[in-house]
N, C-alpha and C positions, 0 to 999 in steps of 0.2 A: 087341210093340207098345210104343212108347215113351210117355213122359208127354205129349209134345207132341201125338201122335196121339190119345191118350185125351182130352186137353183139347179137341181139335177135335171129337171125337165127342160129348162132353158139350155143347159149345156148339151143335152141330147139334140135339141132342135137347131142349134146354131149352125152345125156343118150342113144339115139338110137345107136350111135356108140359104146359106152361103153358096152352095152349088147352083142355086137358081138366082143368084145375085140379089137376094132378098135380105131384109133385115127385120129383126124382131122389134116392133115398136112398143108392144105391151103384152104381158102375159098375166092373165088372171086365172085363179083357181078358186072356185067357190062351191059349197054344197048346194044341191038343188034336189030336194026330196031325199031319196036314198042313194043318189049318185053324185059324183063330182062333175062339175062343168069346167073344162080346161079350155080357155079361150086365148087364141093367138091372134094378135093384130099384127099383120106383116105389111111391109111396103117395099118398094124399090123405085128407082128413078124411072119415070114414065108410067108408074102405077102398076097395079096387079089385077089381072083378069079373074073372072069367076072360075074359069078352067084351071088357072094356076092355083087358086085357093083350094079347089077340089083335089088336085094332084098332091099338094103339100099336106092336106088333111089326111089323105091315104098314106103317104109316106111317114108322117108323124105317128099315126095310129099303129102302123106296122112296127116302127122303132120302139114305141112305148110298150107294145105287147111283147116284143122280143126280149126286152130286159126286165119285164115284170116289175116295172117301177111303181105302178099304181095297183094296190091290192083290191080296192073297191071297184064297183061299176063306175064307168065314167062316160061322159059325152065330150067329144072333141069338136071345137069350132075354130075355123080359120077364116079370117076375113081381112079386108083392107080397111084402112082408116076412113075412106070415103072422102068425097069432095068437100064436105062441110066441116071436117075436123079442123080445128084451129092449128095454125103453125105457131109454136111457141119456143121451141129449142133451136139451137143452131143446126142440129142434124135435120130437124123438120124442114128448115129452109133449104138445106143442101139437097134434099130429095126433090125439091120443087124447082130446081134450076131450069130456066127456060120457060117456066109457066107464067101466066098472067096472074098477078096477085093484087089484093087490096091489103095494105098494111095499115093497121090502126096504130096511131102514135100517141104517146103521152105528151102533154103540153104543160107548161108552167101554170096556166090558169085552171087546169084540171078538166077542161071541157073536152079535150082530145080533138084529133083530126085524123084524116086518112089520106093516103096517097096510093095511086093505082099505077101499075106498070109491070113490065116483064122483068122477072128476076134474072139479072145478068151474072151476078157473082155473090158469093158469100165469103166475106173476109173474116179475119180473126175477131174483129170487134164490130163489124157492120155488114149490112146488105147493100147491094147496088141494084137500083131499079132503072130501067129504061122507060121514061114517061113521055108523054106527048110534048113536054117542054124541055126534054133533055134528060141526061143521066143524073141521078141523085144518089148520094150515099147516106144511109140512115144508120146511125150507131144503134147497136142492140139495146142500149140503155133507154132509147126513145121508143122502142118497139113494144107495143102491148101484145099484139098478135098479128098474124097474117092469115089470109084466107085465099084459096084459089078462086079465081073468077072464071065462071063458065059462060061462054058466049054461044048462043044458039044461032 
């Protein structure tokens, strides 16, 4: 599958996802045996449920079939990024507002460090975390990645 076809698939998917307040995090198209596997990684603020993934899968399949965009046999997968997916882009952090995060930091000595807290805000050049010792602002240049913290 070429880049043009991937772009057409993405353009077809965007309004379907937008209606459900979802956004496309990643689209991959790869051959598997005699068919194409088209995988949509979708997310929204507060996360995506299994039922929502199933519904979006159905709607995307109907839309793809209606326009005959894919000539070969294909398998469609729709999933959410999952809790363990690293947050690396500004948009990743924006989707995690209000969540508890561990943010791994770059340090001058190269050893790194981490800070944990609730994500209060995503600014133009930084994230703001509410930690046990108060609010801190971390410039994106110091952020290696973030991860959601799950408390049981």
